[in-house]
C-alpha positions as CSV (number, residue, x, y, z in Angstrom):
1,X,22.6,6.3,-9.8
2,X,21.6,4.5,-6.6
3,X,20.2,7.7,-5.2
4,X,18.2,8.4,-8.4
5,X,16.8,4.9,-8.3
6,X,15.8,5.1,-4.7
7,X,14.0,8.3,-5.5
8,X,12.3,6.7,-8.5
9,X,10.8,3.9,-6.4
10,X,10.1,6.2,-3.5
11,X,12.1,3.9,-1.1
12,X,11.2,5.9,2.0
13,X,7.6,4.9,1.5
14,X,8.7,1.3,1.3
15,X,10.0,1.6,4.9
16,X,6.6,2.9,6.0
17,X,4.8,0.1,4.1
18,X,6.7,-2.6,6.0
19,X,4.4,-2.4,9.1
20,X,1.5,-3.5,6.8
21,X,3.1,-6.9,6.5
22,X,4.3,-6.9,10.1
23,X,0.7,-6.4,11.3
24,X,-0.1,-9.7,9.7
25,X,2.8,-11.4,11.3
26,X,1.9,-10.1,14.7
27,X,-1.7,-11.0,14.5
28,X,-0.7,-14.6,13.5
29,X,1.7,-14.6,16.5
30,X,4.8,-15.0,14.4
31,X,7.9,-15.0,16.5
32,X,10.8,-16.5,14.5
33,X,13.6,-14.2,13.2
34,X,13.5,-16.2,9.9
35,X,9.9,-15.3,9.3
36,X,10.4,-11.6,10.0
37,X,13.5,-11.6,7.7
38,X,11.8,-13.2,4.7
39,X,8.7,-11.1,5.1
40,X,10.8,-8.0,5.2
41,X,12.8,-9.0,2.1
42,X,9.6,-10.0,0.3
43,X,7.8,-6.7,0.8
44,X,10.8,-4.6,-0.1
45,X,11.4,-6.6,-3.2
46,X,7.7,-6.6,-4.2
47,X,7.3,-2.9,-3.7
48,X,10.5,-2.1,-5.6
49,X,9.3,-4.3,-8.5
50,X,5.9,-2.7,-8.5
51,X,7.2,0.9,-8.5
52,X,9.7,0.0,-11.2
53,X,7.1,-1.5,-13.5
54,X,4.9,1.5,-12.8
55,X,7.6,4.0,-13.8
56,X,8.4,2.0,-17.0
57,X,4.7,1.5,-18.1
58,X,3.8,5.2,-17.3
59,X,7.0,6.7,-18.7
60,X,5.3,8.3,-21.7
61,X,2.4,9.6,-19.6
62,X,4.8,11.0,-17.0
63,X,6.7,12.8,-19.7
64,X,3.6,14.6,-20.8
65,X,2.4,15.5,-17.3
66,X,4.0,18.8,-16.0
67,X,3.9,17.3,-12.4
68,X,5.9,14.2,-13.3
69,X,8.0,15.1,-16.3
70,X,11.1,15.4,-14.1
71,X,11.0,11.8,-12.9
72,X,14.1,9.8,-13.6
73,X,13.0,8.0,-16.9
74,X,11.3,11.0,-18.6
75,X,14.3,13.2,-17.6
76,X,16.8,10.7,-19.0
77,X,18.5,10.1,-15.7
78,X,17.7,6.3,-15.8
79,X,16.9,4.2,-18.9
80,X,14.0,1.8,-19.2
81,X,16.4,-1.1,-19.5
82,X,18.1,-0.2,-16.2
83,X,14.8,0.0,-14.4
84,X,13.5,-3.1,-16.0
85,X,16.6,-5.1,-14.9
86,X,16.0,-4.0,-11.3
87,X,12.3,-4.9,-11.6
88,X,13.1,-8.4,-12.8
89,X,15.7,-9.0,-10.1
90,X,13.3,-7.7,-7.5
91,X,10.6,-10.2,-8.7
92,X,13.1,-13.0,-8.4
93,X,14.0,-12.0,-4.9
94,X,10.3,-11.7,-4.0
95,X,9.4,-15.1,-5.3
96,X,12.5,-16.7,-3.6
97,X,11.5,-15.0,-0.3
98,X,8.0,-16.4,-0.6
99,X,9.5,-19.8,-1.3
100,X,11.5,-19.6,1.9
101,X,8.4,-18.9,3.9
102,X,6.0,-21.7,2.8
103,X,4.4,-23.4,-0.1
104,X,1.2,-21.3,-0.1
105,X,3.2,-18.0,-0.1
106,X,5.4,-19.3,-3.0
107,X,2.3,-20.2,-5.1
108,X,0.6,-16.9,-4.4
109,X,3.8,-14.9,-5.2
110,X,3.3,-15.4,-9.0
111,X,-0.2,-14.0,-8.7
112,X,1.3,-11.0,-6.8
113,X,3.8,-10.4,-9.5
114,X,1.0,-10.3,-12.1
115,X,-1.0,-7.8,-9.9
116,X,2.1,-5.6,-9.6
117,X,2.6,-5.4,-13.3
118,X,-1.1,-5.0,-14.2
119,X,-1.9,-2.1,-11.8
120,X,-0.3,0.6,-14.0
121,X,-2.7,-0.2,-16.9
122,X,-5.9,0.1,-14.9
123,X,-6.1,3.9,-15.1
124,X,-6.4,3.6,-18.9
125,X,-9.6,1.6,-18.6
126,X,-11.4,2.3,-15.2
127,X,-11.7,4.8,-12.4
128,X,-11.6,1.8,-10.0
129,X,-7.8,2.0,-10.3
130,X,-7.6,3.4,-6.7
131,X,-9.4,0.3,-5.4
132,X,-7.1,-2.0,-7.4
133,X,-4.1,-0.3,-5.9
134,X,-5.6,-0.8,-2.4
135,X,-6.3,-4.4,-3.2
136,X,-2.6,-4.9,-4.1
137,X,-1.5,-3.2,-0.9
138,X,-3.9,-5.4,1.1
139,X,-1.7,-8.3,0.1
140,X,0.9,-7.1,2.6
141,X,-0.9,-7.9,5.9
142,X,-2.6,-11.0,4.4
143,X,0.8,-12.2,3.2
144,X,2.4,-11.5,6.5
145,X,-0.3,-13.6,8.2
146,X,0.0,-16.4,5.7
147,X,3.8,-16.3,6.1
148,X,3.2,-17.6,9.7
149,X,0.1,-19.8,9.2
150,X,0.7,-21.2,5.7
151,X,-3.0,-21.7,5.3
152,X,-6.1,-19.6,4.6
153,X,-8.2,-21.6,7.0
154,X,-8.2,-24.6,9.3
155,X,-10.9,-27.3,9.0
156,X,-14.2,-26.2,10.4
157,X,-13.0,-22.6,11.1
158,X,-12.6,-19.7,8.7
159,X,-10.2,-17.0,10.0
160,X,-11.4,-13.6,9.0
161,X,-8.6,-11.6,10.7
162,X,-6.1,-11.5,7.8
163,X,-8.8,-10.4,5.4
164,X,-10.1,-7.7,7.7
165,X,-6.5,-6.4,8.1
166,X,-6.3,-6.4,4.3
167,X,-9.6,-4.7,4.0
168,X,-8.4,-1.9,6.4
169,X,-5.3,-1.3,4.3
170,X,-7.2,-1.6,1.0
171,X,-9.8,1.1,2.0
172,X,-7.1,3.4,3.5
173,X,-4.8,3.3,0.5
174,X,-7.7,3.6,-2.0
175,X,-9.0,6.6,-0.1
176,X,-5.6,8.2,0.0
177,X,-4.9,7.6,-3.7
178,X,-8.2,9.3,-4.6
179,X,-7.0,12.4,-2.8
180,X,-3.6,12.2,-4.4
181,X,-5.3,11.9,-7.9
182,X,-6.9,15.3,-7.4
183,X,-3.5,16.8,-8.4
184,X,-4.0,15.5,-11.9
185,X,-7.7,16.0,-12.5
186,X,-7.2,18.3,-15.5
187,X,-4.4,16.3,-17.0
188,X,-6.3,13.0,-16.6
189,X,-9.3,14.4,-18.3
190,X,-7.3,15.8,-21.2
191,X,-5.4,12.5,-21.6
192,X,-8.5,10.3,-21.2
193,X,-7.1,8.6,-18.1
194,X,-9.5,7.3,-15.6
195,X,-9.7,8.3,-11.9
196,X,-12.5,9.0,-9.5
197,X,-11.7,12.7,-9.2
198,X,-11.5,13.0,-13.0
199,X,-14.8,11.2,-13.5
200,X,-16.9,12.6,-10.6
201,X,-15.1,15.8,-9.6
202,X,-13.4,17.0,-6.4
203,X,-16.4,17.1,-4.1
204,X,-17.7,13.6,-4.9
205,X,-14.2,12.2,-4.8
206,X,-13.7,13.6,-1.3
207,X,-17.0,12.0,-0.1
208,X,-15.9,8.6,-1.6
209,X,-12.5,9.0,0.1
210,X,-14.2,9.7,3.4
211,X,-16.4,6.6,3.1
212,X,-13.3,4.4,2.4
213,X,-11.4,5.9,5.4
214,X,-14.4,5.2,7.6
215,X,-14.6,1.6,6.3
216,X,-10.9,1.2,7.1
217,X,-11.5,2.2,10.7
218,X,-14.5,-0.2,10.9
219,X,-12.2,-3.0,9.7
220,X,-9.6,-2.2,12.3
221,X,-12.2,-2.1,15.1
222,X,-13.8,-5.4,14.0
223,X,-10.4,-7.1,13.8
224,X,-9.5,-5.8,17.2
225,X,-12.6,-7.2,18.7
226,X,-12.2,-10.6,17.1
227,X,-8.6,-10.8,18.1
228,X,-9.4,-9.5,21.6
229,X,-6.7,-6.8,21.4
230,X,-6.0,-4.7,24.5
231,X,-5.4,-1.0,25.3
232,X,-2.3,-0.3,23.3
233,X,-4.0,-1.5,20.1
234,X,-7.0,0.6,20.7
235,X,-4.9,3.7,21.4
236,X,-3.1,3.2,18.0
237,X,-6.5,2.9,16.2
238,X,-7.6,6.1,17.9
239,X,-4.4,7.8,16.7
240,X,-5.0,6.6,13.2
241,X,-8.6,7.9,13.3
242,X,-7.3,11.3,14.2
243,X,-4.8,11.3,11.4
244,X,-7.6,10.3,9.0
245,X,-9.8,13.2,10.1
246,X,-6.9,15.6,9.6
247,X,-6.1,14.2,6.2
248,X,-9.7,14.7,5.0
249,X,-9.5,18.3,6.3
250,X,-6.3,18.8,4.3
251,X,-8.0,17.4,1.2
252,X,-10.4,20.4,1.1
253,X,-7.7,23.0,1.1
254,X,-7.6,25.1,-2.0
255,X,-3.8,24.8,-2.4
256,X,-3.8,21.2,-3.4
257,X,0.0,20.8,-3.9
258,X,0.9,22.0,-0.4
259,X,-2.0,20.3,1.2
260,X,-1.3,16.8,-0.3
261,X,2.4,17.2,0.5
262,X,1.4,17.7,4.2
263,X,-1.1,14.9,3.9
264,X,1.6,12.4,2.9
265,X,3.8,13.7,5.7
266,X,1.2,12.9,8.4
267,X,0.4,9.7,6.6
268,X,3.8,8.3,7.5
269,X,2.5,8.0,11.1
270,X,-0.3,5.6,10.3
271,X,1.5,2.3,9.8
272,X,4.1,2.8,12.5
273,X,1.3,3.7,15.0
274,X,-0.6,0.6,14.2
275,X,2.5,-1.5,14.4
276,X,3.7,-0.2,17.7
277,X,0.2,-0.6,19.3
278,X,-0.1,-4.1,18.0
279,X,3.5,-5.0,19.0
280,X,3.0,-3.8,22.6
281,X,-0.3,-5.7,22.8
282,X,1.0,-9.0,21.3
283,X,4.7,-9.2,22.3
284,X,5.3,-7.2,25.4
285,X,2.3,-8.6,27.3
286,X,1.9,-5.6,29.6
């Protein structure tokens, strides 16, 4: 059962999402083990809760979609009740982790839970669902930053760094999700579900995805300049840019299934690359 559940919430992607939050911690110069521990626990719990709610809310849609009909709930391998229990427990762990960080994180944790639950409903109403997903993922680096600072700003000085980090993640994830949604263009149109590929078609969707990817790089460049990052960070940004170019090339391949599978494989290098470059720059002090 544990293996089935880990597959259901795509736990391997949670591991690659951790660097999102770690970027915020590093940029805020967080050094204590306690901070890193609670940030890690908070992100794992939040993503587990989000994926669990998504699988529950979309269970009927997944059952009708040939691509997703074999997921654990539609296939009868896990019940809605079982997944809901894990989702609720994950929310409790997430809120408690935020409480252990600081007051602001604790207060914002309830907003985050609402966002995690509401995301799955967006594709029923608007094609902007990809941007909403990106907005939720942007909470990771912003949350990591706030876990260290405990404030959005200091008197007389607004700190744009966490929001630029969040903007980079938001644009990247939204652009990636647009490409992913191309797998379900026909199904989404038939079911009346909203997505940018279903609304505008493949070609326009790829253009929008490219623009979002470009904006992600712009955010990473601006935050690097503002934070006065050094060579290791810029090398990591260059690596990410190369991955982005390759992903956009994959998006145009006629065999969507194989192309998107490879796209997600190369995508796993993005967050570790950013983390390693930033870690070397901030911690190792070369």
